[in-house]
C-alpha positions in Angstrom: 122.9 -42.1 6.2 126.0 -43.6 7.8 126.9 -42.3 11.3 130.5 -42.1 12.2 132.0 -43.4 15.5 132.6 -39.9 16.7 129.0 -38.9 16.1 127.8 -42.0 17.9 130.0 -41.4 20.8 128.9 -37.7 21.1 125.2 -38.9 21.0 125.9 -41.2 24.0 127.7 -38.5 25.8 124.8 -36.0 25.4 122.3 -38.6 26.4 124.2 -39.6 29.5 124.6 -35.9 30.5 120.8 -35.4 30.1 120.1 -38.6 32.1 122.3 -37.5 34.9 120.7 -34.1 35.0 117.2 -35.7 35.2 118.2 -38.3 37.8 120.1 -36.0 40.1 117.0 -34.7 42.0 115.8 -38.3 42.3 119.1 -39.6 43.6 119.3 -36.7 46.1 115.8 -37.6 47.5 116.8 -41.3 47.8 120.0 -40.3 49.6 118.2 -38.1 52.0 115.4 -40.6 52.7 117.9 -43.2 53.9 120.2 -40.8 55.7 120.3 -40.4 59.5 117.6 -38.4 61.1 118.3 -35.5 63.5 120.1 -36.8 66.5 120.7 -40.3 65.0 124.0 -41.8 64.1 125.2 -42.1 60.5 124.7 -45.0 58.1 121.7 -46.2 56.0 118.3 -46.0 57.7 115.6 -47.8 55.8 113.3 -47.5 58.8 112.8 -43.9 57.9 110.1 -45.1 55.4 108.2 -46.9 58.2 108.5 -43.9 60.5 107.3 -41.5 57.9 104.3 -43.8 57.1 103.4 -44.1 60.7 103.9 -40.5 61.8 102.5 -38.9 58.7 99.4 -41.2 58.4 99.9 -41.7 54.7 97.7 -44.7 54.5 94.5 -42.7 54.5 95.7 -40.1 52.1 97.1 -42.7 49.7 93.7 -44.5 49.8 91.9 -41.2 49.1 94.2 -40.5 46.1 93.6 -44.0 44.8 89.9 -43.6 44.9 90.0 -40.2 43.2 92.5 -41.4 40.6 90.4 -44.5 39.7 87.2 -42.4 39.4 88.9 -39.8 37.2 90.8 -42.3 35.0 87.9 -44.6 34.4 85.3 -41.9 33.7 87.5 -39.5 31.7 89.1 -42.3 29.5 85.7 -43.9 28.8 84.2 -40.5 27.8 87.3 -39.5 25.8 87.0 -42.7 23.8 83.5 -41.7 22.8 84.2 -38.1 22.0 87.5 -38.9 20.3 85.7 -41.5 18.2 82.9 -39.0 17.2 85.3 -36.2 16.3 87.8 -38.5 14.6 85.6 -40.6 12.4 82.3 -38.8 12.0 81.1 -35.6 10.4 78.0 -34.0 12.0 76.6 -30.4 12.2 78.6 -28.3 14.6 81.6 -30.6 14.9 84.0 -27.7 13.8 82.6 -25.6 16.7 82.3 -28.2 19.4 85.9 -29.5 19.1 87.5 -26.1 19.9 85.1 -25.9 22.9 86.5 -29.1 24.2 90.0 -27.7 23.8 89.2 -24.8 26.1 89.7 -27.2 28.9 93.4 -27.3 27.9 93.7 -23.5 27.8 91.9 -22.4 31.0 94.1 -23.0 34.1 92.5 -24.6 37.1 93.5 -21.5 39.2 91.1 -19.4 37.2 88.0 -21.5 37.9 88.6 -23.3 41.2 87.2 -20.7 43.6 84.0 -20.0 41.6 83.6 -23.8 41.2 84.0 -24.3 45.0 81.1 -21.9 45.7 79.0 -23.6 43.1 79.6 -27.1 44.6 79.1 -25.8 48.1 75.7 -24.5 47.1 74.6 -28.0 46.1 76.3 -29.6 49.1 79.1 -31.4 47.2 82.2 -30.1 48.9 84.2 -32.4 51.1 83.3 -35.3 48.9 85.2 -37.5 46.4 83.0 -36.1 43.6 84.1 -32.5 44.4 87.7 -33.5 43.8 87.1 -35.8 40.9 84.6 -33.9 38.7 86.8 -30.9 37.9 89.7 -33.2 37.1 87.4 -35.3 34.9 86.4 -32.2 32.9 90.1 -31.2 32.5 91.1 -34.7 31.5 88.3 -35.1 28.9 89.7 -32.1 27.1 93.1 -33.6 26.6 91.7 -37.1 26.2 89.4 -36.0 23.3 92.3 -34.3 21.6 94.5 -37.4 22.1 92.0 -40.0 21.0 90.7 -37.9 18.0 94.3 -37.9 16.6 94.6 -41.6 17.2 91.3 -42.5 15.5 91.9 -40.1 12.6 95.3 -41.7 11.9 93.8 -45.2 11.6 92.7 -46.6 8.2 89.2 -45.6 7.3 88.8 -49.0 5.7 88.4 -50.5 9.2 85.4 -48.4 10.0 83.9 -48.8 6.5 84.4 -52.6 6.6 82.7 -52.8 10.0 79.8 -50.7 8.7 79.4 -53.0 5.7 79.3 -56.0 8.1 76.4 -54.3 9.9 78.3 -53.4 13.1 76.9 -50.5 15.1 79.1 -47.5 15.9 79.5 -48.7 19.5 80.5 -52.2 18.4 83.0 -50.7 15.9 84.6 -48.7 18.6 84.8 -51.4 21.3 85.6 -54.4 19.0 87.8 -52.8 16.4 89.2 -49.4 17.2 89.9 -49.8 20.9 92.0 -53.0 20.6 94.0 -51.4 17.8 94.5 -48.3 19.9 95.8 -50.0 23.1 99.1 -48.2 23.3 97.5 -44.8 22.9 94.8 -45.7 25.5 97.5 -46.9 28.0 99.4 -43.7 27.5 96.3 -41.7 28.2 95.6 -43.8 31.4 99.2 -43.2 32.6 99.1 -39.4 31.9 95.6 -38.9 33.5 96.5 -41.0 36.5 99.8 -39.1 37.0 98.1 -35.7 36.7 95.3 -36.7 39.0 97.6 -38.2 41.6 99.8 -35.0 41.7 96.8 -32.6 41.7 97.1 -30.3 44.8 95.0 -27.1 44.3 91.7 -28.7 43.5 92.0 -31.2 46.3 93.0 -28.5 48.8 90.1 -26.1 47.9 87.4 -28.7 47.6 88.1 -30.4 50.9 88.3 -27.6 53.5 87.8 -30.1 56.4 90.6 -32.3 55.2 88.5 -35.4 55.5 89.3 -36.6 52.0 92.9 -35.3 52.1 94.9 -36.7 49.1 98.5 -37.8 49.1 100.0 -34.4 48.0 98.0 -32.7 50.7 99.2 -35.3 53.2 102.8 -34.7 52.2 102.3 -30.9 52.6 100.8 -31.4 56.0 103.6 -33.7 57.0 106.1 -31.1 55.8 104.5 -28.5 58.1 105.1 -30.7 61.1 108.6 -32.0 60.3 110.1 -29.2 58.2 113.5 -29.6 59.9 113.9 -33.3 59.4 114.9 -33.8 55.8 115.2 -37.6 56.1 111.5 -37.9 57.1 110.4 -35.5 54.4 112.3 -37.3 51.7 110.9 -40.6 52.9 107.4 -39.2 52.8 108.0 -37.9 49.2 109.1 -41.4 48.2 106.0 -42.9 49.7 103.7 -40.5 47.8 105.6 -40.9 44.5 106.0 -44.7 44.7 102.5 -45.7 43.3 103.0 -43.7 40.1 106.5 -44.9 39.6 105.2 -48.5 39.9 102.4 -47.8 37.5 104.8 -46.3 34.9 107.2 -49.3 35.3 104.4 -51.8 34.7 103.0 -49.9 31.7 106.2 -48.3 30.3 106.4 -50.4 27.1 102.9 -49.4 26.1 103.4 -45.9 27.3 106.5 -45.3 25.3 105.0 -46.9 22.2 101.9 -44.7 22.5 104.1 -41.5 22.9 106.1 -42.4 19.9 103.0 -43.1 17.8 101.4 -39.9 19.1 104.4 -37.8 18.1 103.7 -38.7 14.4 100.1 -37.5 14.7 98.5 -34.2 15.5 
């Protein structure tokens, strides 16, 4: 189908308008982060980032978020590969019942279970630990990861699995040596999404660490906001510090992420 010049121009206009709409909040935060603080003269002030880092103590909260994110991403992606492989390539008794049970993790909000879960973890002495923050998020991430990887493995040619079986490869070897390399964009997309969700998680980290000893980056930013509510420059600088690691992760992996999202759009 041939696209006229007017239609092409209109497409670009619509895309530019949507891009400006999406970028406006980001540009506003960047503007505020480098603006003058209360009582300071005008101009550009890059030192606001250093002041926010020093005053807000973001080093410890970012380190805590990094530890939790690594735990959640590694464990949930590894388990999702196994469950997605089983549901996507195998038929076994109860598979039609077990898969919807996994999807319950996508349907039940964290707000509905976080308080009972806190009391359960407190009973076994696990509150105020990295495990208390990571385990609920691992459970939630496995639900999505199983759905995502099942769709990926089901869309791959069955001849790959059959050929591996004829060559005597075990199911684990088939997964690690054949399916995983061929599914790299989908796996990278899953890593980015789980990492982003884990990094931005606020409620679970707030409830599971009542002492604040393992305060994550969103909690650190909320605490910083409570102390410097009137200084928009410092608040914006703190927001940039908290968001920067995920922005860098996306920029590094954006090619695989976009490819995985495009491939996933054609699957379930």
